[in-house]
C-alpha positions as CSV (number, residue, x, y, z in Angstrom):
1,M,-34.2,-71.4,54.9
2,A,-32.6,-68.5,56.6
3,R,-29.0,-67.5,55.3
4,S,-26.4,-67.0,57.9
5,G,-23.6,-64.4,57.9
6,I,-23.9,-60.9,56.5
7,G,-27.1,-60.1,54.8
8,E,-27.5,-58.8,51.2
9,S,-28.2,-55.3,52.3
10,E,-25.3,-55.4,54.8
11,G,-23.0,-56.8,52.1
12,F,-23.9,-54.1,49.7
13,D,-23.3,-51.4,52.4
14,M,-19.9,-53.0,53.2
15,R,-18.8,-53.0,49.5
16,R,-19.9,-49.4,49.1
17,H,-18.0,-48.5,52.3
18,L,-14.8,-50.1,51.1
19,G,-15.1,-48.5,47.6
20,T,-15.5,-45.1,49.3
21,R,-12.4,-45.6,51.3
22,R,-10.5,-46.7,48.2
23,Y,-11.5,-43.6,46.2
24,A,-10.8,-41.3,49.1
25,D,-7.2,-42.5,49.5
26,D,-5.3,-39.7,47.7
27,S,-1.8,-40.3,49.2
28,G,-0.2,-39.8,45.7
29,M,2.7,-41.7,44.0
30,S,5.5,-43.3,45.9
31,I,9.1,-42.2,45.5
32,I,9.9,-45.4,43.7
33,E,7.1,-44.7,41.1
34,V,8.6,-41.2,40.6
35,V,12.1,-42.5,40.0
36,V,10.9,-45.3,37.6
37,A,8.8,-42.7,35.6
38,S,11.8,-40.4,35.5
39,F,14.1,-43.1,34.2
40,I,11.5,-44.0,31.5
41,L,11.1,-40.3,30.5
42,F,15.0,-39.9,30.5
43,F,15.5,-42.9,28.1
44,V,12.7,-41.8,25.8
45,L,14.1,-38.2,25.6
46,T,17.6,-39.5,25.0
47,A,16.4,-41.7,22.2
48,V,14.5,-38.8,20.6
49,L,17.4,-36.4,20.9
50,G,19.8,-38.9,19.5
51,L,17.3,-39.5,16.6
52,I,17.2,-35.7,15.9
53,G,21.0,-35.4,16.1
54,A,21.4,-38.4,13.7
55,T,18.9,-36.9,11.3
56,T,20.6,-33.5,11.3
57,K,24.0,-35.1,10.7
58,S,22.6,-37.3,8.0
59,S,21.1,-34.3,6.2
60,I,24.3,-32.3,6.5
61,S,26.3,-35.2,5.2
62,A,23.9,-35.6,2.2
63,K,24.2,-31.9,1.4
64,Q,28.0,-32.2,1.7
65,R,28.1,-35.0,-0.8
66,T,25.8,-33.2,-3.2
67,A,28.0,-30.1,-3.0
68,M,31.1,-32.1,-3.7
69,T,29.4,-34.0,-6.6
70,N,28.2,-30.8,-8.1
71,A,31.6,-29.2,-7.9
72,I,33.3,-32.1,-9.6
73,S,30.6,-32.4,-12.3
74,S,30.8,-28.6,-13.0
75,Y,34.6,-28.6,-13.2
76,I,34.6,-31.7,-15.5
77,E,32.1,-30.0,-17.8
78,Y,34.3,-26.9,-17.8
79,V,37.4,-28.9,-18.8
80,R,35.5,-30.7,-21.5
81,S,34.4,-27.4,-23.0
82,L,38.0,-26.1,-23.4
83,P,39.8,-26.3,-26.7
84,F,41.7,-29.6,-26.7
85,N,45.1,-27.9,-26.9
86,Q,44.3,-25.8,-23.7
87,V,43.5,-28.9,-21.6
88,E,46.9,-28.7,-19.9
89,L,47.9,-27.8,-16.3
90,S,48.4,-24.0,-16.1
91,S,51.5,-24.7,-13.9
92,E,53.2,-26.6,-16.6
93,D,52.0,-25.0,-19.9
94,A,51.5,-21.3,-20.5
95,S,48.4,-21.9,-22.6
96,G,46.9,-24.4,-20.2
97,L,43.6,-23.5,-18.5
98,V,43.4,-26.4,-16.0
99,A,44.5,-25.2,-12.6
100,P,46.4,-27.6,-10.4
101,Q,44.1,-26.8,-7.6
102,V,40.6,-25.2,-7.6
103,T,38.5,-24.1,-4.6
104,V,34.7,-23.9,-4.9
105,D,32.3,-22.5,-2.3
106,N,29.1,-24.3,-2.7
107,D,26.0,-24.2,-0.4
108,G,28.0,-23.6,2.7
109,F,30.7,-26.1,1.9
110,T,34.3,-25.6,0.6
111,V,35.3,-28.1,-2.0
112,T,39.0,-28.3,-3.0
113,L,39.8,-30.1,-6.3
114,T,43.4,-31.2,-6.9
115,N,43.9,-32.0,-10.6
116,T,46.4,-34.0,-12.5
117,L,46.6,-34.6,-16.3
118,N,48.2,-37.5,-18.1
119,E,48.4,-38.4,-21.8
120,G,46.2,-41.4,-22.5
121,Q,45.9,-43.8,-25.3
122,Y,44.3,-43.0,-28.7
123,G,45.0,-39.3,-28.3
124,L,43.0,-38.9,-25.1
125,K,43.9,-36.8,-22.0
126,E,43.2,-38.3,-18.7
127,L,42.0,-35.9,-15.9
128,Q,42.3,-37.2,-12.3
129,I,40.5,-35.2,-9.6
130,Q,41.1,-35.6,-5.9
131,A,38.3,-33.8,-4.1
132,V,38.0,-32.8,-0.4
133,C,34.8,-31.2,0.9
134,N,34.8,-29.3,4.2
135,A,31.8,-28.0,6.1
136,Q,31.8,-24.6,7.8
137,D,31.3,-26.4,11.1
138,P,34.7,-28.0,11.9
139,S,33.0,-30.7,14.0
140,Y,31.8,-32.4,10.8
141,P,34.5,-34.5,9.1
142,A,35.8,-33.7,5.7
143,L,34.6,-35.9,2.8
144,H,37.1,-37.3,0.3
145,T,36.6,-38.7,-3.2
146,S,38.2,-39.0,-6.5
147,A,37.0,-38.8,-10.1
148,F,38.6,-39.8,-13.4
149,V,37.6,-38.8,-16.9
150,A,39.1,-39.1,-20.3
151,I,39.0,-35.9,-22.4
152,R,38.9,-36.4,-26.1
153,D,39.6,-33.9,-28.9
154,R,35.8,-33.3,-29.5
155,L,36.3,-31.5,-32.8
156,R,38.5,-34.3,-34.3
157,S,36.1,-37.0,-32.9
158,A,33.1,-35.3,-34.2
159,N,34.5,-35.0,-37.6
160,E,35.7,-38.6,-37.7
161,L,32.3,-39.8,-36.5
162,G,30.6,-37.8,-39.1
163,Q,32.3,-39.5,-42.0
164,P,30.6,-42.4,-43.9
165,H,33.3,-45.0,-42.9
166,S,32.0,-44.8,-39.3
167,G,29.0,-46.8,-40.5
168,G,26.5,-44.5,-38.8
169,P,24.5,-41.4,-39.8
170,V,26.5,-38.5,-41.3
171,I,25.8,-35.1,-39.5
172,Q,26.5,-31.6,-40.6
173,F,25.5,-28.4,-38.8
174,G,23.2,-26.1,-40.9
175,H,24.1,-22.6,-42.0
176,L,21.6,-21.2,-39.5
177,T,23.6,-22.4,-36.5
178,P,25.8,-19.7,-35.0
179,A,29.6,-20.0,-35.4
180,E,31.8,-21.9,-32.9
181,N,32.4,-19.8,-29.7
182,S,29.4,-17.5,-30.4
183,I,27.9,-15.8,-27.3
184,L,24.2,-16.7,-26.9
185,F,21.5,-15.2,-24.6
186,S,17.8,-16.0,-24.4
187,N,17.1,-17.0,-28.0
188,N,19.6,-14.5,-29.5
189,V,23.1,-14.3,-30.7
190,D,25.3,-11.5,-29.3
191,G,25.9,-9.1,-32.2
192,G,22.6,-9.8,-33.9
193,G,20.6,-12.8,-35.1
194,T,18.5,-15.6,-33.7
195,A,19.9,-18.6,-31.9
196,Y,18.9,-21.3,-34.5
197,V,20.4,-24.7,-34.2
198,D,19.9,-26.8,-37.4
199,A,21.5,-29.9,-38.8
200,S,21.3,-32.3,-41.7
201,V,21.5,-36.0,-41.2
202,V,22.1,-38.6,-43.9
203,C,22.1,-42.4,-43.3
204,T,23.9,-44.2,-46.2
205,G,23.0,-47.8,-45.0
206,G,19.5,-47.6,-43.6
207,V,17.1,-45.2,-42.0
208,I,17.4,-42.6,-39.2
209,Q,15.7,-43.7,-36.1
210,T,16.2,-40.7,-33.8
211,V,17.8,-37.2,-34.0
212,E,18.2,-35.1,-30.9
213,F,19.9,-31.8,-30.0
214,R,21.4,-31.8,-26.5
215,V,23.2,-29.5,-24.1
216,G,24.6,-31.5,-21.2
217,D,22.0,-33.9,-19.9
218,Q,19.1,-31.9,-21.4
219,R,17.5,-31.6,-24.8
220,L,17.4,-28.2,-26.3
221,R,14.0,-26.4,-25.9
222,N,12.5,-23.6,-27.8
223,S,11.1,-21.6,-24.7
224,Y,11.7,-21.2,-21.0
225,T,8.3,-22.7,-20.1
226,P,7.9,-26.2,-18.8
227,S,5.8,-27.1,-21.9
228,A,8.4,-25.9,-24.4
229,D,9.1,-28.1,-27.4
230,E,12.1,-30.4,-27.1
231,A,14.6,-31.0,-29.9
232,Y,13.9,-34.7,-30.5
233,W,12.6,-36.3,-33.7
234,T,12.0,-39.8,-35.1
235,P,12.4,-39.3,-38.9
236,G,12.2,-42.9,-40.1
237,T,13.9,-41.8,-43.3
238,A,17.3,-42.0,-44.9
239,S,17.9,-38.3,-44.6
240,A,16.5,-35.5,-42.4
241,Y,16.9,-31.8,-41.8
242,E,15.8,-30.5,-38.3
243,S,16.0,-27.1,-36.7
244,I,15.0,-25.3,-33.6
245,I,15.2,-21.8,-32.2
246,W,16.9,-22.5,-29.0
247,D,16.0,-20.4,-25.9
248,T,19.1,-20.8,-23.6
249,G,16.9,-19.8,-20.7
250,Q,15.1,-23.1,-20.8
251,V,14.1,-24.8,-17.5
252,R,14.5,-28.3,-16.3
253,G,11.2,-30.3,-17.0
254,A,8.3,-29.1,-15.0
255,S,10.4,-27.2,-12.5
256,S,11.5,-23.6,-12.6
257,E,15.2,-24.7,-12.2
258,K,17.4,-23.3,-14.9
259,A,18.7,-26.2,-17.1
260,V,21.6,-24.3,-18.6
261,R,24.0,-22.3,-16.5
262,D,25.9,-19.4,-17.8
263,G,29.4,-20.3,-19.1
264,W,30.9,-22.5,-21.9
265,R,28.4,-25.1,-23.1
266,I,28.6,-27.7,-25.8
267,V,25.6,-28.3,-28.1
268,R,25.6,-31.9,-29.5
269,I,23.7,-33.2,-32.5
270,L,23.2,-37.0,-31.8
271,A,21.7,-39.3,-34.4
272,T,20.9,-43.0,-34.2
273,D,20.0,-45.4,-37.1
274,E,17.8,-48.4,-36.9
275,L,20.8,-50.7,-36.2
276,G,21.6,-48.6,-33.1
277,R,24.7,-47.0,-34.5
278,Q,25.2,-43.4,-33.2
279,T,27.2,-40.5,-34.4
280,F,27.4,-36.9,-33.1
281,K,28.7,-33.5,-33.8
282,D,29.6,-30.8,-31.3
283,R,29.7,-27.0,-31.3
284,R,30.7,-24.8,-28.4
285,F,28.9,-21.7,-27.3
286,L,29.2,-19.2,-24.5
287,I,25.9,-18.7,-22.7
288,D,25.4,-15.3,-21.1
289,N,21.9,-14.7,-19.7
290,F,22.7,-13.2,-16.3
291,A,25.2,-10.8,-14.7
292,P,28.1,-12.5,-12.8
293,A,28.0,-12.9,-9.1
294,D,29.4,-10.0,-7.0
295,P,33.2,-10.2,-6.6
296,G,34.8,-10.2,-3.1
297,Q,35.9,-7.2,-1.2
298,A,39.2,-5.7,-2.4
299,T,42.3,-5.3,-0.3
300,G,45.5,-3.3,-0.9
301,A,49.0,-4.5,-0.3
302,P,51.7,-1.8,-0.7
303,R,54.6,-3.1,-2.8
304,T,56.6,0.1,-3.0
305,D,56.1,3.7,-2.1
306,V,54.5,4.3,-5.5
307,T,52.6,1.0,-6.2
308,T,50.0,-0.9,-4.3
309,L,48.7,-4.4,-5.4
310,V,44.9,-4.4,-5.2
311,T,43.3,-7.9,-5.2
312,W,39.9,-9.4,-4.6
313,P,38.3,-12.8,-4.7
314,K,37.2,-13.7,-8.2
315,S,33.6,-13.6,-9.3
316,M,31.9,-16.6,-10.9
317,D,29.7,-16.2,-14.0
318,G,27.7,-19.4,-14.0
319,S,30.3,-22.2,-14.1
320,D,33.2,-20.0,-15.3
321,P,35.1,-17.1,-13.8
322,A,34.0,-13.6,-14.8
323,V,35.6,-12.4,-18.1
324,G,36.4,-9.0,-16.7
325,Y,36.2,-6.4,-13.9
326,T,36.0,-2.7,-13.6
327,L,38.0,-1.1,-10.7
328,E,37.4,2.5,-9.6
329,A,39.8,4.2,-7.2
330,W,39.8,7.4,-5.2
331,K,42.5,9.2,-3.1
332,E,41.9,11.2,0.1
333,G,43.3,14.7,0.5
334,M,44.4,16.5,3.6
335,D,41.0,18.2,3.7
336,A,39.3,14.8,4.0
337,N,37.8,15.1,0.4
338,W,38.3,12.3,-2.0
339,S,39.3,12.7,-5.6
340,T,39.0,10.2,-8.5
341,V,42.2,8.4,-9.4
342,G,40.8,6.5,-12.3
343,S,38.7,3.7,-13.7
344,F,40.4,0.5,-14.9
345,S,39.2,-2.3,-17.1
346,L,40.7,-5.6,-16.1
347,S,40.7,-9.2,-17.1
348,Q,41.9,-10.7,-13.8
349,P,41.0,-10.0,-10.1
350,A,44.1,-7.9,-9.5
351,H,45.6,-4.5,-10.4
352,T,48.8,-2.7,-9.5
353,L,47.6,0.8,-8.6
354,T,50.0,3.7,-9.0
355,T,49.9,5.6,-5.7
356,T,51.6,8.6,-4.1
357,T,53.8,8.2,-1.1
358,F,52.0,7.7,2.2
359,G,48.6,8.4,0.6
360,R,45.2,6.8,1.5
361,Y,43.0,5.1,-1.2
362,W,39.6,3.7,-1.4
363,V,38.4,1.3,-4.3
364,R,35.3,-0.5,-5.5
365,V,35.0,-3.4,-8.0
366,Q,32.3,-4.9,-10.2
367,A,32.4,-8.0,-12.4
368,L,31.4,-8.2,-16.0
369,S,30.0,-10.9,-18.2
370,P,31.0,-11.4,-21.9
371,R,28.1,-9.2,-23.0
372,G,29.0,-6.5,-20.5
373,L,26.3,-7.4,-17.9
374,Q,27.4,-5.9,-14.6
375,S,27.4,-7.3,-11.1
376,N,26.8,-5.0,-8.1
377,W,29.6,-2.7,-7.1
378,V,31.6,-4.1,-4.1
379,S,33.6,-1.6,-2.0
380,C,36.6,-2.2,0.2
381,V,35.6,-2.1,3.9
382,Y,38.4,0.3,4.9
383,P,40.7,2.4,2.8
384,F,44.3,1.3,2.5
385,V,47.5,3.3,2.9
386,A,50.5,3.4,0.5
387,K,54.0,3.0,1.9
388,P,56.0,5.9,3.4
389,L,59.1,6.7,1.4
390,L,62.4,6.8,3.2
391,T,65.3,8.5,1.3
392,G,68.7,9.8,2.3
393,S,72.4,9.8,1.8
394,S,75.5,9.2,3.8
395,T,79.1,10.3,3.7
396,C,82.2,8.9,5.2
397,S,85.4,10.7,6.3
398,I,88.5,9.5,8.1
399,T,90.2,11.2,10.9
400,G,93.6,10.1,12.4
401,S,95.8,7.4,11.0
402,G,97.2,4.0,11.9
403,P,95.8,2.4,15.0
404,S,94.0,5.7,15.9
405,A,92.1,6.0,12.6
406,V,88.4,6.7,13.0
407,S,85.7,6.5,10.4
408,N,83.0,9.2,10.6
409,V,79.8,8.3,8.7
410,T,77.2,11.1,8.6
411,V,73.6,9.7,7.8
412,S,70.9,12.0,6.6
413,L,67.4,10.6,6.3
414,N,64.2,12.2,4.9
415,Y,60.6,11.0,5.1
416,P,57.3,12.7,4.4
417,A,54.3,13.1,6.7
418,P,51.0,11.2,5.9
419,A,49.2,12.8,3.0
420,F,45.7,12.4,4.6
421,P,44.1,13.4,8.0
422,V,45.7,11.7,11.0
423,S,46.5,12.4,14.6
424,A,49.0,11.2,17.2
425,V,51.8,10.5,14.7
426,R,55.0,8.8,16.0
427,Y,58.1,7.9,13.9
428,D,60.3,5.1,15.1
429,L,63.6,4.3,13.3
430,Y,65.0,0.8,12.9
431,R,68.6,-0.1,12.1
432,G,70.5,-3.3,11.4
433,T,73.5,-4.8,9.6
434,S,71.3,-6.4,7.0
435,A,68.1,-5.5,5.2
436,T,66.2,-8.4,7.0
437,A,67.6,-8.1,10.5
438,L,66.5,-4.6,11.8
439,T,65.8,-3.7,15.4
440,L,64.4,-0.6,17.1
441,Y,67.2,2.1,17.1
442,R,65.5,5.4,17.9
443,S,61.9,6.0,19.2
444,A,59.8,9.0,18.5
445,I,62.2,10.9,16.2
446,A,61.3,14.2,14.8
447,E,59.0,14.5,11.8
448,G,60.5,15.0,8.3
449,N,64.3,14.3,8.7
450,F,66.9,12.6,10.9
451,T,70.6,13.2,10.9
452,E,73.4,11.4,12.9
453,T,77.2,10.9,12.7
454,I,78.6,7.5,13.6
455,A,82.2,7.4,14.6
456,Q,83.9,4.0,14.5
457,S,87.5,3.1,15.1
458,I,89.0,1.5,12.0
459,G,92.6,1.2,13.3
460,G,94.3,-1.9,14.4
461,S,92.6,-5.1,13.2
462,V,89.4,-3.3,12.0
463,K,89.8,-2.3,8.3
464,V,86.3,-0.9,7.4
465,P,83.5,0.5,9.4
466,T,80.2,-1.4,10.0
467,A,77.6,-0.9,7.3
468,Y,74.0,-0.2,8.4
469,Y,70.5,-0.4,6.9
470,Y,67.6,1.8,8.0
471,Q,63.7,1.6,8.0
472,L,61.0,3.8,9.3
473,Q,57.9,2.7,11.1
474,V,55.0,5.3,11.4
475,T,52.3,4.9,14.0
476,Y,49.2,7.1,13.6
477,T,45.4,7.3,14.2
478,P,43.5,8.0,11.0
479,S,40.7,10.5,11.0
480,G,38.2,11.7,8.4
481,W,36.8,8.1,7.7
482,P,33.8,6.8,9.7
483,Y,34.5,4.0,12.1
484,D,38.2,3.8,11.2
485,Y,39.8,5.5,14.2
486,A,41.9,2.6,15.4
487,Q,45.6,3.2,15.7
488,K,47.5,1.9,12.6
489,T,51.1,1.3,11.6
490,S,52.8,1.8,8.2
491,V,56.4,0.6,7.4
492,S,58.7,2.3,4.9
493,N,61.1,0.8,2.4
494,V,64.6,-0.1,3.5
495,V,67.6,2.0,2.6
496,G,71.2,1.2,2.9
497,P,73.9,0.3,3.4
498,T,75.9,3.1,4.6
499,P,79.4,3.6,3.0
500,I,82.1,1.0,3.9
501,T,84.9,2.6,1.9
502,N,87.3,5.2,3.0
503,G,85.9,8.7,2.1
504,G,83.6,9.8,-0.6
505,A,79.8,10.1,-0.7
506,T,77.4,7.3,-1.5
507,T,73.7,7.6,-2.1
508,F,71.4,5.2,-0.5
509,V,70.2,2.2,-2.6
510,P,66.6,1.2,-1.7
511,I,66.1,-2.5,-0.9
512,W,62.7,-3.7,-1.8
């Protein structure tokens, strides 16, 4: 039976024809499709960028919390290591070593610790710390937290716990253990000897289950390798004697992280009997394996014409401030050559340097550890200049009488030129009726000296002449020092007042 309509061959050709047209249609995407695709891409990118920002912020916040926690823990450990009678606020007790406020720079964050101390029960001292941690980027909020810790007299507690009436093991350090406050490095004692730690333990009412020697949260180790032996024993007897040669350079577990920082550390002997009763004894040592960190750059602040206060940011030696510094100073001559002023051994990051009037000085500082290990030298960026010295005298004479009486005050001032190479020097004189209210009086006066006579009517209702104070400002451009050719200003001391009595001569009294 014949089929009507399009034949099979025709149908096949038609389908092929339509398919060819469809594939050949390359008119592209419509504007609606482009807009929809753009919105999808925008939302995806926004989500990804938001996720990156949130991740970065979360990472910085975690580092910020870690920096704050480490700063608090380190300071608590420092306070616990102090002699009990020195756990006092330095602002309230001359022997106190707890600062009311401490600032620590840690991993790009600045942590400020505000400390208060109170007397607690049972002879304890209660340390309260309010901590604020700020990131270098001001867009990140500051973190706040607080910490509380009770500080006990560790020596008294250790002695009490070591007695038989405590019910636990009785502990005694052995004769090989270095004395209290000894300085240890590597496995040595400063001054000679090996850093043994030994102890005897006696249990009067049972057997000793464990004995361990600890420093902070770590057991003592006998080497700085990850496989070093730990100071931990399980005697199972009524008495035991244990010892170890402690290498203070030990690392933390299988890592290469140092387990013991330089600074004051407490070694604790901890013993437990089979009933779970614990006793301990402590001994404090100063660990000194490394040189301290470099101190900050020194700056000079002239106090008088013959003294300048030189200060620099303190250096940290592990968890504690460096025990000392060496300051070296030089002075520049008019020939631009520098001569040595001296070398000074100091215990604090400050020194009052004896200077000469209007001289220029350069200093460098290095920090020292208890064993004399030295940091790098840190030089001041630019030299500093001592104050110009203003001296002089004045006399007062009276002419006329009665309502026509006139006071004639003659003022003579002297001031030296800079004692180092300069150019374009200008001297400006300031004057006022008090040492703190001076205004410009004469500009560009001559170098070396200035003289004037002030005539004032003292007749009628005026009984005495006005008294004046003087100060000199010197503007100059230094030379002879690389990259320090900017114009600078130095201000002298204040002298005065001029005489306010009738007649006689009065020498100026400097006002600092």
